[in-house]
N, C-alpha and C positions, 0 to 999 in steps of 0.2 A: 854863618849858613851852617846848617847840617850835614852831614855826611850821607845819613839815611832820615827818613820822615817815616814816624809810625803813624800809620793809619788803623784806625778801628772800624769794622763792618759789623754792624747789626741788622740781623735780618729775621725780622717778627713775621708772624703769617698773618695776612689779609686775602681773603679769596673774593677778586673784586667781582665775580660773576653774582654774588649775592649779599655782599657787605654792606651796599647801599639800598636792600630791599629789592623786592621782586613783583610787586605789586605795579598797578598802571601809573603811581607815581613814585618817584624815589626818595629817598630821605637825603638830606642835605649832606648829614654825617654818618658815619656807619653807628650802629645800635650800640647802646650802652655797654651791655654785656660784651660785646667784640671789644670795642674800644678798652675796656678796663682789661682783658687779656691782652690785647697787643701794647698796651701801656707797662705791664708787668713782665712782658718780655723785654721791653726798650729798659727798664729799670735793672733787670738781670742782666742784661748784655753790659751796662755802664758799670755796674758794680764789680761785675768778674774783669772788666777789662782794668780795673783800677788797681787788681791783685797782680797782674803779670809783671815780669820785667820788662824794662822798655815801655810804659805804658804809653798809649796812644798821644800823639800832638793833635790828631783831628779824628773825630768820630764820625760816622755818616750812618743816617738811618732812612730807609726808603721813603718814596714818593707817597702823600697821602698817608703816612703812617701814624704822626704824631697828633694826637686828639687837641682841638683848640683850645680846651679846657686846662690843658698841660703844659703851653707854651712857656708861661712864669716859672714853671717847676725846671723847663730844660734850661731857661737862663740863669736859674740859680746854680743850677749842676754846674753848667760853663765855669761860671765866675768862682765857685767854690773849689773846683778841682783842676781850674786853670786849664782847661782844655778846649779847642775848638770843637764845635759841634754844628755839623750842617744836615739838617733834616727836612723831611716832606711834610707838611700840614694837611689835615684835613679840608675840605673844600671850605671856603670863605664866600660870602657875598660883598659885594663891591657896598662900602656903608653908603654912598651917594647914589646907589641904582642897584635895587634889591632883585633886579631882574638879571642881572649878570654876576655870573659866576666865578671865583677866582681859584687859581690852583696854585699853592705857594710853598715855596720852601724857607726855611729860617737857617741862619747863619748867626752862632753865637760866638762872641769874640771876647775872650778875656784880657785883663789889663797888660798882662806878660807876654802878649802874643808877639810882640816885634813888629807891628807893621809901620809902614814907612811913612804914612802920609800924618804930617803935625795936626791936620785937620779932624783925623778919625778919632772922635770921642764917643762913638756908640760903643753899646755893650752886647747890640743885637741888630739885626735887620732882616726884613721878609725880601724875598726876590720871588717874580711873578714865572711863571710858565708862559710862552708867547704862542706856541702851536698846540692845540688841544687834538686830541685824537677823535676820529669819527665815533667810538663809543663814549667818549664823555659828551660830545656835542648832542648826539642821540639821546642820552641819559637826562640832560638838561631841557632838550625840546620836547620830551615827552612829560615834563611835569617835576617840580619838586614840591614835595608837600608842605603847604602854607606858602607857597609862593606862586605856584601854577607854571607854566612854561617860561623858560629862561633860556639865558645863552652865555656862552663861554666868553669870560673876560680877558682877553690877552694883555699881556704885559709887554712893553718892547725893548725896557732897560736891559743893557749888557753889562756884567760886572767883573773887574779883575782886581782880586785882592794880592797886594804886595806885603812880603813879610821879609824881614831881615834873615830872621831863623830859618823859615820853612819854605823860602822861594815865592814865585809868583803863582797863583792859580786861579782858573776861572771855575765857574758851576753852570750847571743844566739841569733841566727837568724833563727827564725820560724824552719823549719825542722831539724837544729841541735839539736833540743829536743829529736830527736831518737840516738843521737851520745852516745854510751854507753863509750866510753874513756872518753869522756870529764865529763860524769855523775861519773865517777870513781875518776877522778882529783877532781872534785868539793865537794866529800861527804867530812865532816869534816872541811872543809875549809871556807865556807862561812856562811854568815847569810842570804842573799838573793840570789836570782836567779832572773834575769830579762830576759824576752824574747821578742823581738819584731816580730811581724807577719804580715803577708798578707795571711791568711788562712780560708777555707771555711769550713774544718773539723772540726767544732767546738767541738762537745761530744769528738772526740779522744783528741783534746788538754786540753779539761776540766779533762777528765779522766788522762792525762799524767800529768796535773799539780796537781792533788791530792798525785799522785802515788809518784811524786817526793819532794814533800813536805815531805813525810814520809821516802823515801829512802835517801833523803840528811839532812834531819831534819832541813830544813831552811824554810824561806818566799819563794814562787813562785809567781811572777807577769806576767803576759801575757797581753802585749798590742797588739790589733787585730785591724784591719780596721773599721771604723765606718759602711763601706758597708755590714758586714756580723755581727758586733757587737764581741763579744765574747773574751772580754777582761775578765781577771779574777784574784783575788790576793786569795791566800790561806796560810795558817798556820797550823804548827802541833798542834793546841789547842786539849786538851782532850774533851772538850765538843764541840759535833759534830755541834751545831748550833753557836758556835764561828769560827769553822774552816773556812768558808767561808768567809773571810773580804770583798768580793767584786766580782760581777758578772753581766755581762751585756751582754743581749740578745735583738737585735734589728736591722733590716737589714735598710741600707741607709739611716743613720740617723747620723749627726754630734754630738759628746758627749764628755764632758770633765767631769772628777770627779779627787778630790784631796783624797786619802785615808790614814791612817794611820795601819803600820806594826810594829810588836814589834820586839825590840831589845835585851834590857838589859835582859828581863827575859826569852828571847829565849837564849842569852849568859848562862846564869845561868845552863839552861837545859841542854845544849851542852856539858857543863864542870860536870854535875850531875851524882854520881854513883847510877844508879837505883837500882842495885842489893843490895847493903849495906847501904842505907840510906833511911828514911821514904821520900817520895816524895808528901806527901798532901800539900806541898805550891808550887808544882811546877804546872802550869797551862798548861800544853804539854804533850801529849802522852810520852810513854817513848822511848828513843832512839832506832832505829831498830838494831836488830842484828848484830854485827860485828861492830857498829859504834864506830868510836873513833877520838876525838877531834884532830885535826892535828897543827902542828907548821911547821917552815920554808917554808912557802908557796914559796918566791922566787927561791929557790931551785929546789922546784918541777916543777915551770915555767920554769927555765932554761932548767931542762932535756928535759922537752915537746917542747921546741923551739928546741933544737939541735933534737930532735929525728924527728921533721916533715919537718928538712932542709935534712935529708937524702935522 
């Protein structure tokens, strides 16, 4: 298990107010010119991060920023450079029902990532958003070019990824940050929570990140679009000046950063008995009331998946 995990944050620029069109019907995907520009910014970020000392173990790309046509290239990049990539893919239709629209992220997993499950042999998988915003639902109901009026296609599965090197982590897409069931699942089971977002309500998400880092007792990293800024990394350090590891505010500016988030010390704190032992050597706040380090994560995930299919 690493002492620190290096996380790369790429923040390309998409303006959600006009990226999918301004006519009576919306385009399913952002226009080709914008898609090419955003993809160029993603490539610049990926290439720049390979040059730095302490290159990222994990790279985050915001919600809806990866063109569907570039999914294969993201997978190849992950495998070639041995880096986990978690990013948001532009809207996709449900292959069995063209009237349902998905908002999905992709996680690309290189062979040397150190994941624990012997059954995990995938190089990449997509995960879906559960709770769509009213803006998304309004967009779909007004109509998608070539499809007509559509509706959101929420996906219920929740995932926990376990790695010997990088710790356990969960993933969310934007407004799923308010999913209480998901928060309950994650408490005591993860070291990091990665949230990919396309969101203008920065103050709310900053506040949510600080709340979640205490409730879940883990690192919380939000990767938002460069159009609004609003990316953040926070950890439950006792020292308030250490707690916010990274915070970016700056509109309509492409930006990339590589940050370090704690792991081994956090793992120690998550297993620490703050009631019966002296905690002067623990750099983190005490765990929240009712917090308990959980085991047997795979059984919990299996139960959630079965429940979501009912």
